[in-house]
C-alpha positions as CSV (number, residue, x, y, z in Angstrom):
1,M,0.0,0.0,0.0
2,R,1.5,3.3,-1.0
3,R,1.5,6.3,1.4
4,R,0.2,9.8,0.7
5,G,2.2,11.5,-1.9
6,T,3.3,8.5,-4.0
7,S,1.2,9.5,-6.9
8,A,2.8,12.9,-6.9
9,V,6.2,11.4,-6.9
10,A,5.2,9.1,-9.7
11,A,4.1,12.0,-11.9
12,A,7.3,14.0,-11.1
13,V,9.6,11.0,-12.0
14,F,7.6,10.3,-15.2
15,L,8.1,13.9,-16.3
16,L,11.8,13.7,-15.5
17,V,12.5,10.5,-17.5
18,A,9.9,10.8,-20.3
19,G,11.5,10.4,-23.6
20,C,14.7,8.6,-22.3
21,G,15.2,5.5,-24.2
22,G,15.8,2.9,-23.2
23,S,17.0,-31.9,-9.6
24,S,16.7,-33.1,-7.9
25,G,17.8,-30.5,-5.2
26,D,20.0,-32.1,-2.5
27,K,20.4,-35.6,-3.8
28,A,20.2,-35.0,-7.7
29,P,21.4,-37.7,-10.0
30,A,24.3,-36.7,-12.3
31,L,23.3,-35.4,-15.7
32,A,23.8,-38.0,-18.5
33,A,25.5,-35.3,-20.7
34,T,26.8,-31.8,-20.7
35,P,24.0,-29.6,-21.8
36,T,24.5,-27.1,-24.6
37,P,25.1,-23.6,-23.1
38,G,22.2,-21.1,-23.5
39,P,22.1,-17.4,-23.4
40,A,24.6,-15.7,-21.1
41,H,23.0,-14.9,-17.7
42,P,22.0,-11.2,-17.7
43,H,24.2,-9.2,-15.3
44,I,23.5,-5.7,-13.9
45,T,26.9,-3.8,-13.8
46,S,25.5,-0.5,-12.5
47,P,24.1,0.4,-10.1
48,I,25.3,-2.3,-7.7
49,A,23.7,-3.8,-4.6
50,G,23.7,-1.3,-1.8
51,D,24.0,1.8,-3.8
52,V,22.2,4.9,-2.6
53,I,20.6,6.8,-5.5
54,P,19.6,10.5,-4.8
55,A,15.9,11.2,-5.2
56,T,14.8,13.5,-7.9
57,A,11.4,13.9,-6.3
58,E,10.4,13.7,-2.7
59,F,7.0,14.2,-1.0
60,G,6.9,13.3,2.7
61,D,7.9,9.7,3.1
62,S,7.7,9.0,-0.7
63,R,10.7,9.3,-3.0
64,G,11.3,8.8,-6.6
65,A,14.2,8.8,-8.9
66,G,15.4,8.3,-12.5
67,I,18.1,5.5,-12.7
68,V,20.5,4.7,-15.5
69,V,20.9,0.9,-15.4
70,T,23.8,-0.8,-17.5
71,G,24.7,-4.4,-17.9
72,T,25.7,-7.4,-20.0
73,A,23.9,-10.3,-21.7
74,Q,23.8,-12.2,-24.9
75,A,24.4,-9.8,-27.8
76,G,21.4,-8.9,-29.9
77,H,18.7,-9.9,-27.4
78,K,16.0,-7.8,-25.8
79,I,16.4,-7.1,-22.2
80,V,13.6,-5.9,-19.9
81,V,14.8,-3.7,-17.0
82,A,12.2,-3.0,-14.4
83,T,11.9,-1.5,-10.9
84,G,8.5,-3.0,-10.1
85,C,6.4,0.2,-9.6
86,G,3.3,1.1,-11.6
87,V,4.5,4.3,-13.1
88,P,5.2,4.7,-16.8
89,N,8.9,4.1,-17.6
90,C,9.4,1.9,-14.6
91,S,9.9,-0.9,-17.1
92,M,11.9,-0.4,-20.3
93,T,12.9,-2.9,-23.0
94,T,16.3,-2.5,-24.6
95,V,18.5,-4.4,-27.0
96,T,22.1,-5.5,-26.2
97,N,24.6,-4.3,-28.7
98,A,27.3,-6.4,-30.5
99,A,29.4,-6.4,-27.5
100,G,26.6,-7.8,-25.4
101,K,26.0,-4.5,-23.3
102,F,22.8,-2.8,-22.7
103,R,21.6,0.6,-21.1
104,A,18.2,1.6,-19.9
105,H,16.8,4.6,-18.1
106,V,14.0,3.7,-15.7
107,S,11.9,5.4,-13.1
108,A,11.6,4.1,-9.6
109,T,9.3,5.2,-6.7
110,T,8.9,4.0,-3.1
111,S,7.1,4.8,0.0
112,A,8.7,2.0,2.0
113,A,10.2,3.0,5.3
114,N,13.7,1.9,4.2
115,H,13.3,3.3,0.6
116,R,14.7,0.3,-0.8
117,I,13.8,-0.8,-4.4
118,A,14.8,-3.8,-6.5
119,I,16.0,-3.4,-10.1
120,T,15.7,-6.5,-12.3
121,A,17.0,-7.4,-15.8
122,S,15.7,-10.4,-17.7
123,Y,15.4,-11.5,-21.3
124,E,12.2,-10.5,-22.8
125,V,11.2,-14.0,-24.0
126,S,13.1,-17.1,-22.5
127,D,12.7,-20.1,-20.3
128,A,16.4,-19.8,-19.5
129,V,18.1,-19.0,-16.2
130,D,17.5,-15.4,-17.3
131,S,17.4,-12.7,-14.6
132,D,19.6,-10.6,-12.4
133,Q,18.5,-8.3,-9.5
134,V,20.1,-5.7,-7.3
135,V,18.6,-3.8,-4.3
136,V,19.4,-0.2,-4.0
137,T,18.2,2.7,-1.8
138,I,16.6,5.9,-2.9
139,G,18.2,8.5,-0.7
140,P,17.1,12.0,0.1
141,M,17.3,14.8,-2.6
142,G,20.7,16.3,-3.0
143,S,22.6,13.5,-1.3
144,A,26.1,14.4,-2.2
145,S,27.5,11.0,-1.4
146,S,24.9,8.9,-3.2
147,G,25.6,7.1,-6.4
148,T,29.2,8.3,-6.8
149,K,31.8,5.7,-7.9
150,H,34.2,6.3,-5.0
151,H,31.6,5.3,-2.5
152,R,30.7,2.1,-4.2
153,R,31.8,-1.3,-3.0
154,K,33.5,-3.5,-5.6
155,K,31.0,-6.0,-7.0
156,P,32.4,-9.6,-7.6
157,Q,32.8,-10.4,-11.2
158,P,30.1,-12.8,-12.6
159,Q,31.3,-16.4,-13.0
160,S,29.2,-17.3,-16.0
161,S,32.1,-17.5,-18.2
162,Q,33.5,-20.3,-16.0
163,T,30.2,-22.2,-15.5
164,P,27.8,-21.3,-18.4
165,F,24.1,-21.9,-17.5
166,P,22.0,-23.7,-20.0
167,A,18.5,-23.0,-20.9
168,A,15.7,-24.7,-18.8
169,T,14.6,-27.2,-21.4
170,V,12.5,-29.2,-19.0
171,P,8.9,-29.3,-20.5
172,P,5.8,-28.9,-18.3
173,P,3.5,-32.0,-17.8
174,S,1.3,-32.6,-21.0
175,S,-1.8,-31.8,-19.1
176,S,-0.7,-28.3,-18.1
177,S,-1.2,-25.2,-20.1
178,T,1.8,-23.1,-21.2
179,S,0.1,-19.8,-20.9
180,P,-0.2,-17.7,-17.7
181,S,-3.1,-18.7,-15.5
182,T,-4.9,-16.9,-12.6
183,T,-7.7,-19.0,-11.0
184,T,-9.9,-18.4,-8.0
185,T,-11.4,-21.5,-6.5
186,G,-13.0,-22.6,-3.2
187,G,-15.0,-20.8,-0.7
188,G,-14.3,-18.4,2.2
189,G,-14.5,-19.1,5.8
190,S,-11.1,-20.6,6.8
191,G,-8.7,-18.2,5.1
192,S,-7.4,-16.8,1.8
193,V,-4.1,-17.7,0.0
194,V,-2.4,-16.2,-3.1
195,V,0.1,-18.6,-4.8
196,I,2.6,-17.1,-7.2
197,G,4.7,-19.5,-9.1
198,D,6.0,-21.4,-12.1
199,S,5.0,-24.6,-13.9
200,L,5.2,-26.5,-10.5
201,A,2.5,-24.2,-9.1
202,Q,0.6,-24.8,-12.3
203,G,0.8,-28.6,-11.7
204,M,-0.5,-28.5,-8.2
205,Q,-3.1,-26.0,-8.9
206,P,-6.0,-28.5,-9.6
207,Y,-5.3,-30.0,-6.1
208,M,-5.2,-26.9,-4.0
209,T,-9.0,-26.6,-3.5
210,G,-9.3,-30.1,-2.1
211,A,-6.3,-29.5,0.0
212,L,-7.6,-26.3,1.5
213,P,-11.4,-26.8,1.8
214,R,-13.3,-23.6,2.6
215,W,-10.3,-21.4,1.7
216,K,-10.3,-18.9,-1.0
217,V,-7.3,-19.9,-3.3
218,R,-5.8,-17.8,-6.0
219,V,-3.0,-19.2,-8.3
220,D,-1.0,-17.0,-10.6
221,S,1.5,-19.3,-12.5
222,R,3.4,-19.4,-15.7
223,V,5.7,-22.0,-17.2
224,G,9.4,-20.8,-16.9
225,R,8.6,-18.0,-14.5
226,P,11.9,-16.6,-13.0
227,L,12.1,-15.2,-9.5
228,A,12.3,-11.7,-10.5
229,E,9.0,-11.8,-12.5
230,G,7.2,-13.5,-9.5
231,M,8.4,-10.9,-7.1
232,Q,7.2,-8.1,-9.5
233,I,3.8,-9.8,-9.5
234,F,3.9,-9.9,-5.6
235,N,4.8,-6.1,-5.5
236,R,1.8,-5.3,-7.6
237,T,-0.5,-7.4,-5.4
238,S,-2.5,-5.4,-2.7
239,I,-1.7,-7.0,0.7
240,R,-4.8,-8.0,2.5
241,P,-4.9,-8.8,6.3
242,G,-5.4,-12.5,7.0
243,T,-4.2,-13.6,3.5
244,V,-1.3,-16.1,3.2
245,Y,1.2,-15.5,0.3
246,A,2.8,-18.7,-1.1
247,F,5.6,-18.9,-3.6
248,S,6.7,-21.6,-6.0
249,L,9.8,-19.9,-7.5
250,F,13.6,-20.1,-8.0
251,T,13.5,-23.4,-10.1
252,N,14.2,-21.4,-13.2
253,D,17.0,-19.3,-11.6
254,D,20.8,-19.4,-11.2
255,P,21.3,-21.6,-8.2
256,R,24.3,-19.4,-7.2
257,S,21.8,-16.4,-6.7
258,V,21.3,-17.2,-3.1
259,G,21.5,-13.6,-2.0
260,V,18.7,-12.6,-4.5
261,L,16.6,-15.5,-3.1
262,D,17.4,-14.3,0.4
263,A,16.2,-10.8,-0.3
264,A,13.0,-12.0,-2.1
265,V,12.1,-14.3,0.9
266,R,12.7,-11.6,3.5
267,E,10.7,-9.1,1.3
268,S,7.8,-11.5,1.2
269,V,7.7,-11.9,4.9
270,E,8.2,-8.2,5.6
271,R,5.5,-7.1,3.3
272,G,3.1,-10.0,3.4
273,G,3.3,-10.8,7.1
274,C,3.6,-14.5,6.6
275,A,4.9,-16.4,3.6
276,V,5.4,-19.9,2.4
277,W,8.4,-21.0,0.1
278,A,9.6,-24.4,-1.1
279,T,13.0,-26.0,-1.4
280,I,14.1,-26.8,-4.9
281,V,14.2,-30.0,-6.8
282,R,16.3,-29.7,-10.0
283,P,19.5,-31.4,-11.2
284,P,22.7,-29.3,-11.1
285,V,22.9,-26.5,-13.6
286,G,26.3,-25.9,-15.1
287,G,27.8,-28.1,-12.4
288,V,26.2,-26.1,-9.5
289,S,23.5,-27.7,-7.4
290,Y,20.6,-26.1,-5.5
291,A,21.8,-27.6,-2.3
292,T,23.2,-24.4,-0.9
293,A,20.0,-22.5,-1.8
294,N,18.0,-25.2,0.0
295,R,20.1,-25.0,3.1
296,H,19.7,-21.2,3.2
297,L,15.9,-21.6,2.9
298,R,15.9,-23.9,5.9
299,Q,18.2,-21.5,7.9
300,L,15.8,-18.6,7.0
301,A,12.8,-20.6,8.3
302,A,14.5,-21.1,11.6
303,T,15.4,-17.4,11.8
304,L,12.0,-16.0,10.6
305,A,9.6,-18.5,12.1
306,P,6.7,-18.5,12.4
307,R,6.3,-15.8,9.8
308,L,8.1,-18.0,7.2
309,Q,7.0,-21.6,6.5
310,I,9.1,-23.9,4.3
311,V,7.7,-26.8,2.2
312,D,10.8,-29.1,2.1
313,W,10.2,-30.4,-1.3
314,A,13.7,-31.6,-1.7
315,A,13.6,-33.7,1.4
316,A,10.1,-35.1,0.4
317,V,11.2,-36.1,-3.1
318,A,14.4,-37.7,-1.7
319,V,12.1,-40.0,0.3
320,H,9.5,-40.4,-2.5
321,P,11.5,-40.3,-5.8
322,D,8.4,-41.6,-7.6
323,W,6.8,-38.3,-7.1
324,V,9.1,-36.8,-9.8
325,P,9.5,-39.8,-12.2
326,G,10.3,-37.9,-15.4
327,A,13.6,-37.7,-17.2
328,D,13.9,-33.9,-16.4
329,H,13.9,-34.6,-12.6
330,V,11.9,-31.4,-12.1
331,H,8.2,-31.9,-12.9
332,A,6.0,-34.2,-10.8
333,S,3.5,-36.9,-11.6
334,A,-0.2,-36.4,-10.7
335,V,0.5,-38.1,-7.4
336,G,3.5,-35.9,-6.8
337,Y,1.5,-32.8,-7.5
338,Q,-1.3,-33.8,-5.2
339,N,1.3,-34.4,-2.4
340,R,3.0,-31.1,-3.2
341,A,-0.4,-29.4,-2.8
342,A,-0.9,-31.1,0.5
343,L,2.5,-30.0,1.7
344,Y,1.8,-26.5,0.7
345,A,-1.7,-26.6,2.4
346,Q,-0.1,-27.8,5.7
347,A,2.4,-24.8,5.5
348,I,-0.4,-22.4,4.5
349,R,-2.5,-23.4,7.5
350,S,0.5,-23.0,9.8
351,C,1.2,-19.5,8.3
352,G,-2.5,-18.6,8.8
353,A,-2.8,-19.9,12.3
């Protein structure tokens, strides 16, 4: 929910920038062959995580800024750069040049107490491991020390040249649609839940009503959805008291992006009040497994309990490998999806208690 003055900030920022162009998880079997490398993972080079960007418009607790975002990706591809707000120019599409570099000028507004915003860069159309995200702060207007190079920390160089990440070639179950879906089912009474996810959320969607009788269940899912896109949807969702927010994300993301996952989980708890996430089942990508990400999710659950509930899908599949019988070692059988829905339902009830 935005505080008073946000719309004024949005208008000011728009005028400012208008016209500017722009597995299994823990115990995964070894891959039979080395996969063909896909597009280079997008990488935001500027700004970097932790930067303070001086506001160009400020009304009370609300701030806005125009931000120049630069980065690298595969040459000749369309890149979407977004800050997640609903103002024109908060999302820009640009094309990488022959050297694989891109540049976009985007708006950002925030009324959050910490004035932090997330900037994401992703391929316009791809099921690849295809997103990068940095979290920056919009500082007060006239912040002399904000956004200058000599105050920035050096950002570690990306390792994609050493361990290229392949496209996520795993297909969805034949019974699932490949288009985005938003479905409301069930009745009121016991609670309300919003599920934001990928093809795994799509697969368990038909079983959620039976797993949560008398609950209002809303599922927004898309095959190949990356974490950044899912969090943009969450940030556009109006938070309602008593509603649980559940996520089925990160299976389509770089397993090394644990810091980005950490920020997303913490944001979901801070903004939503209580959130549900799941550990990842997918074979190693580029030789890197999701075990570190899964351990971190369990650690977050211990730290943020009871506001964070974890569905330990990786542990469940390790005990019941028949739930994920396909050659991709990612998508479940009908029985698997039914059990995944039941595990989510249990966590959702605990979150809503």
